[in-house]
N, C-alpha and C positions, 0 to 999 in steps of 0.2 A: 374728677368728668367736667363738671363747669359748664358753662351755656353752650347748649345746640341751636340751632336755626334751621329747621326744614320747610322748604318751601317744594309743595309739590304741583305737578303741571303735567302737561299734556300738549304734543304737535298740533298744531290746528286752533289754539284756544285763545280767543281773543283776548279775554282777562289776564291769561298767562303770558302773552308777549307783551302785554304793558306791564305788568308786574317785573319781570326781570330788568329792565331799567330802575326800574326803583329798588329793588334789592340792590344794583350796583352801588347806586348812589348811598343808600342805608350802612353797605360793608365799608364804603371809602369814611363815610362821616363820622360812623362810630369803632371803626376799625375792627369790625367782628367779619365772620364767614357764615354766608347762607348756601347752605346745600341745597343745589335745586336738584330734584328726583322726578324723572318721567317715571308715573305712573302705569304708562302702555308699555315699558321696558322692565319693571319690577313691581307686576300688580301684588306681589304680597303686602306690600304697605296699604293696599286699600283695606285690608282686611285687618293688618295691626294696629293702624292709626284711626280706624273707622270712619273713613275719609268718605264723602258725599259730593263734592263738586271739586273743582281745580278753578283755579289756583287754591290751595289749601295752605297757610303759613302756619307751622306751629313752632314756639318756642318752648324748649325743655331745659330745666336746671337740674344740673345732678340726674337726669334720666326721667325727672318729673313734668308733665306737663303743665306749665305755666300760663301760658296764653294760645289761644287758638283763632287764626282767622280764616273765613269760609269768605271765598270771593279775593277779588282786586283790594288790597290795603296800601293806602296811601301812606307816602312817607314818615307824613308827622305822626301819625298813629302808629306805625310799626316802631318807630324811632323811640316815643313816648313810653310805649309797652318795654323796649328794651334798656332804657335807661336805669330805671331802678335796680336792672338785675348784674348790672356790670359792676 
């Protein structure tokens, strides 16, 4: 199964619009894929992952949550959390 990176967002969220380009940089630098999920279009994830704010970024390893960032996460912090898992 490996590593999964989920970023939950919604349209009109300032932090979400700032998070998107950071995610693209991390994807490029670490050669990973970050799945961006709109919680308005996919509300089931709110309950499934107990989401409280957007953006929320969750790192899963073999389906187990390893790290969660609520709110904007800077590139350096996200990369530092990912590197040991790759």
